[in-house]
C-alpha positions as CSV (number, residue, x, y, z in Angstrom):
1,X,87.8,-143.5,-3.2
2,X,86.2,-143.6,0.2
3,X,84.3,-140.3,-0.7
4,X,83.0,-141.7,-3.9
5,X,81.5,-144.9,-1.8
6,X,80.0,-142.6,0.7
7,X,78.5,-140.5,-1.9
8,X,77.0,-143.5,-3.7
9,X,75.5,-145.0,-0.7
10,X,73.9,-141.7,0.2
11,X,72.5,-141.4,-3.2
12,X,71.1,-145.0,-3.0
13,X,69.4,-144.1,0.3
14,X,67.9,-141.0,-0.9
15,X,66.2,-142.6,-4.2
16,X,63.4,-144.4,-2.2
17,X,62.6,-141.2,-0.5
18,X,62.0,-139.2,-3.6
19,X,59.4,-141.8,-5.0
20,X,56.6,-139.8,-3.0
21,X,55.4,-137.1,-5.0
22,X,53.0,-135.7,-2.4
23,X,51.8,-135.8,1.2
24,X,48.5,-134.7,2.4
25,X,48.0,-132.5,5.3
26,X,46.5,-133.9,8.6
27,X,43.1,-134.5,7.4
28,X,40.1,-136.8,8.2
29,X,38.9,-139.6,6.2
30,X,35.3,-139.1,5.5
31,X,34.6,-142.0,3.2
32,X,36.0,-145.1,2.1
33,X,34.7,-146.8,-1.1
34,X,35.8,-150.2,-2.5
35,X,35.4,-151.8,-5.9
36,X,35.1,-155.4,-6.9
37,X,38.6,-155.5,-8.4
38,X,40.1,-154.5,-5.0
39,X,40.5,-150.7,-5.5
40,X,39.9,-148.9,-2.5
41,X,39.0,-145.1,-2.7
42,X,39.7,-142.6,0.1
43,X,37.6,-139.4,0.4
44,X,38.8,-136.7,2.8
45,X,36.3,-134.5,4.8
46,X,37.4,-131.2,3.1
47,X,39.3,-132.8,0.0
48,X,42.8,-133.8,-0.2
49,X,44.2,-130.4,-1.0
50,X,47.4,-130.2,-3.1
51,X,47.9,-134.0,-2.8
52,X,44.9,-134.7,-5.3
53,X,45.6,-131.5,-7.4
54,X,47.0,-133.1,-10.6
55,X,46.2,-133.6,-14.2
56,X,42.8,-135.2,-13.7
57,X,41.4,-134.1,-10.3
58,X,40.9,-130.9,-8.3
59,X,41.9,-130.4,-4.6
60,X,38.6,-132.0,-3.5
61,X,39.6,-135.2,-5.6
62,X,40.0,-138.6,-4.3
63,X,43.1,-141.0,-3.6
64,X,43.1,-144.6,-4.4
65,X,45.1,-148.0,-4.0
66,X,44.8,-151.6,-4.6
67,X,44.0,-153.7,-1.5
68,X,44.9,-156.9,-3.3
69,X,48.4,-157.0,-1.9
70,X,49.5,-157.5,1.6
71,X,50.6,-153.6,1.7
72,X,47.2,-152.4,0.4
73,X,45.4,-154.7,3.0
74,X,47.4,-153.0,5.7
75,X,46.7,-149.6,4.4
76,X,43.0,-150.5,4.1
77,X,43.1,-151.7,7.9
78,X,44.8,-148.4,8.9
79,X,42.4,-146.1,7.0
80,X,39.3,-148.0,8.2
81,X,40.7,-147.8,11.9
82,X,41.4,-144.1,11.5
83,X,38.0,-143.5,10.0
84,X,36.3,-145.3,12.8
85,X,38.4,-143.6,15.5
86,X,37.9,-140.2,13.9
87,X,41.7,-139.7,13.8
88,X,43.5,-137.5,11.5
89,X,45.7,-139.1,8.9
90,X,48.6,-138.1,6.7
91,X,48.5,-139.9,3.2
92,X,51.4,-140.0,0.7
93,X,51.1,-140.7,-2.9
94,X,53.6,-142.3,-5.3
95,X,52.9,-139.9,-8.3
96,X,51.5,-136.5,-9.1
97,X,49.6,-137.8,-12.2
98,X,46.5,-140.0,-12.0
99,X,47.1,-143.6,-12.5
100,X,44.5,-145.1,-10.0
101,X,41.0,-145.8,-10.8
102,X,41.2,-145.8,-14.6
103,X,43.1,-142.5,-14.4
104,X,41.2,-140.3,-12.3
105,X,43.0,-140.6,-8.9
106,X,46.5,-140.4,-7.5
107,X,48.0,-143.8,-6.0
108,X,48.4,-144.0,-2.4
109,X,51.7,-145.5,-1.0
110,X,51.2,-144.8,2.7
111,X,48.7,-143.9,5.3
112,X,49.8,-142.7,8.5
113,X,47.4,-142.2,11.6
114,X,48.1,-139.1,13.8
115,X,47.5,-139.3,17.5
């Protein structure tokens, strides 16, 4: 019984980690575009590589997220700070299909600035 509880707890801890479909290599953000509905579009200097390769874009595609939530505002602030400081970032996406910006970009779930 104890082993079963440990297995279930381990499984529950692992589930949120599998939500990320991809993470980019360490890249520099070249451009950040915003739209009136709160969508933020991130462009990488040499493309996002395998992170953006999906059903509707190429490896030089874009990644996007909504900045209308607290989490989205935090990611926008992080992305802007990284771009201004010319720091490298690693970006994680929630899906391997395009669901953002009307179906032509993968959705960003995390922006990590590297030192």
